[in-house]
C-alpha positions in Angstrom: 20.0 24.2 49.7 17.4 21.8 50.4 14.2 21.9 48.8 11.3 22.8 51.3 7.7 22.0 50.6 5.6 24.6 52.9 2.8 22.9 54.5 -0.7 24.5 55.2 -0.9 26.0 58.7 2.5 26.2 59.2 4.0 29.6 60.4 5.8 31.4 57.6 9.2 32.6 59.1 11.2 35.5 57.9 14.2 32.9 57.3 11.9 30.7 55.3 10.8 33.1 53.1 14.3 34.7 52.4 15.9 31.4 52.0 13.4 29.3 50.5 10.6 31.2 48.6 13.0 33.9 47.3 15.6 31.8 46.1 13.4 28.8 44.8 11.3 31.1 42.5 13.7 29.2 40.1 14.7 26.2 41.5 18.2 25.1 41.1 19.6 21.6 40.8 22.6 19.7 39.6 20.8 18.0 36.8 17.7 16.4 35.4 18.1 13.4 37.8 18.4 15.6 41.1 15.4 17.6 39.8 13.3 14.6 39.3 13.9 13.3 42.7 13.0 16.6 44.5 10.0 17.2 42.2 8.2 13.7 41.6 4.9 15.6 40.9 6.0 19.0 39.2 3.2 21.8 38.6 2.9 23.2 35.2 4.7 26.3 35.1 7.5 25.4 37.5 11.0 26.6 36.4 14.3 25.0 37.2 18.0 25.6 36.5 20.6 22.8 36.0 23.9 23.6 36.9 25.9 20.6 35.2 24.2 21.4 31.7 23.7 25.2 32.2 20.1 25.5 31.0 16.5 26.5 32.2 13.8 23.8 32.2 10.0 24.7 32.4 7.4 22.2 33.2 4.5 22.3 30.5 2.0 19.8 32.4 3.2 16.6 31.0 7.0 17.3 30.3 10.0 19.3 31.3 10.9 21.5 28.4 14.5 22.6 27.8 15.6 26.3 27.4 19.1 26.4 26.3 21.1 29.5 26.9 24.1 28.6 24.6 24.9 27.0 21.4 25.2 23.1 21.9 27.3 20.9 19.6 25.9 17.8 18.1 27.0 15.2 15.8 24.3 14.3 13.2 24.0 11.2 11.5 24.7 11.3 7.7 22.7 8.8 5.2 23.9 8.3 1.7 27.0 10.3 2.5 30.5 9.3 3.6 32.6 12.5 3.5 36.0 10.9 2.7 39.6 11.4 4.3 40.2 14.8 5.9 36.5 15.9 5.7 35.0 18.1 8.3 31.7 18.2 9.9 30.5 21.0 12.3 27.0 21.1 13.7 25.4 23.3 16.8 22.0 23.9 17.8 20.1 25.9 20.3 16.8 25.4 21.8 14.2 28.1 23.2 11.1 26.5 24.2 9.9 24.3 21.3 11.9 26.7 19.0 15.1 24.7 17.6 17.6 26.9 15.5 20.6 24.7 13.8 23.5 25.2 11.7 25.3 22.6 9.9 28.5 22.9 7.7 30.0 19.7 6.3 33.0 19.5 3.7 33.8 16.7 1.5 37.5 15.0 1.8 39.1 12.7 -0.6 37.2 9.8 -2.0 33.9 10.4 -0.6 30.9 7.9 -1.2 27.8 9.6 -2.3 25.0 7.3 -2.6 22.1 9.8 -3.6 20.2 12.5 -1.7 21.6 13.2 1.9 19.6 12.7 5.0 21.0 14.5 8.0 19.5 13.7 11.3 18.0 16.8 13.3 19.2 17.7 16.9 15.7 17.7 18.2 12.8 15.8 16.5 10.3 17.9 14.6 6.7 18.4 15.9 4.3 15.8 14.1 2.6 18.7 12.6 5.5 20.1 10.9 6.6 17.4 9.2 7.8 17.5 5.5 7.9 21.2 5.2 10.6 23.5 4.4 12.8 24.8 7.5 15.5 26.6 6.0 18.0 27.5 3.1 21.1 25.8 2.2 24.3 26.6 0.1 26.2 23.9 -1.9 29.3 24.7 -3.1 31.2 23.0 -5.9 35.2 23.4 -5.3 36.1 22.1 -8.9 33.7 24.3 -10.7 34.0 27.4 -8.2 30.3 27.6 -8.3 27.9 28.0 -5.4 24.2 26.8 -5.5 21.1 27.8 -3.3 18.6 25.5 -2.1 15.9 24.6 0.3 16.0 22.5 3.3 13.2 20.1 4.2 12.2 18.4 7.2 10.7 15.0 6.1 9.8 11.6 7.3 8.3 9.9 10.4 9.7 10.1 13.7 12.7 11.1 14.2 12.6 13.2 10.8 15.7 14.1 9.0 16.6 17.2 7.0 17.2 17.0 3.1 18.2 19.6 0.6 16.7 20.5 -2.5 18.4 22.7 -5.5 16.6 25.6 -6.9 16.3 25.6 -10.5 14.1 27.5 -13.1 11.3 26.2 -15.7 10.9 29.1 -18.0 10.3 32.1 -15.5 9.5 30.2 -12.7 11.6 29.0 -9.7 11.5 25.1 -9.2 13.1 22.8 -6.7 15.0 19.5 -7.4 16.1 16.7 -4.8 19.9 17.0 -4.3 21.5 13.7 -5.7 24.9 12.2 -6.1 25.1 14.5 -9.4 22.7 17.4 -8.5 23.6 20.2 -8.6 27.2 18.9 -9.3 28.9 15.5 -8.9 29.9 15.4 -5.4 32.4 13.1 -5.5 34.6 14.6 -8.0 36.6 17.2 -6.0 37.6 17.4 -2.2 36.8 20.5 -0.7 33.2 20.7 -1.8 30.8 21.6 0.9 27.2 22.1 1.9 26.0 24.5 4.6 22.6 25.5 6.2 20.9 27.1 8.5 17.3 25.7 9.9 14.6 26.7 12.3 11.5 24.6 13.3 9.2 23.6 16.1 10.5 20.8 18.1 8.7 18.1 20.2 
């Protein structure tokens, strides 16, 4: 179905109302390229559905914002960590407006290389006002010692921001946080099968 722009003074035919107005309340396009070609100057509040990616987008006055309707896989970039032979990495995220929810599960293989605190790239950059804040919790599992450690996930750094983990400890009766390192909360390179996992939620750009 083509897109039709109604012109002032033109009679509103029943066929136009039924075919265009009713069906274009949410406008359907193949992808963003087709949408942008049909809507070179969109109005704030316009809603479209892209059949190729199966998601909704809404124009907020300056950009099209994606409303994902399914979890999407992504491959995060890991800094200070090479997982080793036989490792696994699973990462999925969903976005509703500017709210981003993501889950990451990563195991160590044999002979991993750990350079210090891990950095995990985010699927969508975090809003500027929310940088350097806690965005979730994590579990870090020492397969050799059979112990799981709880921690916090922080978003940090300038665009693009990354996620980093901190471990929960105690100082007297007070809970504390310390940066995850090559040896904190355990020596990551010792035993294959150790893993970390986290769920995060934050405001995307």
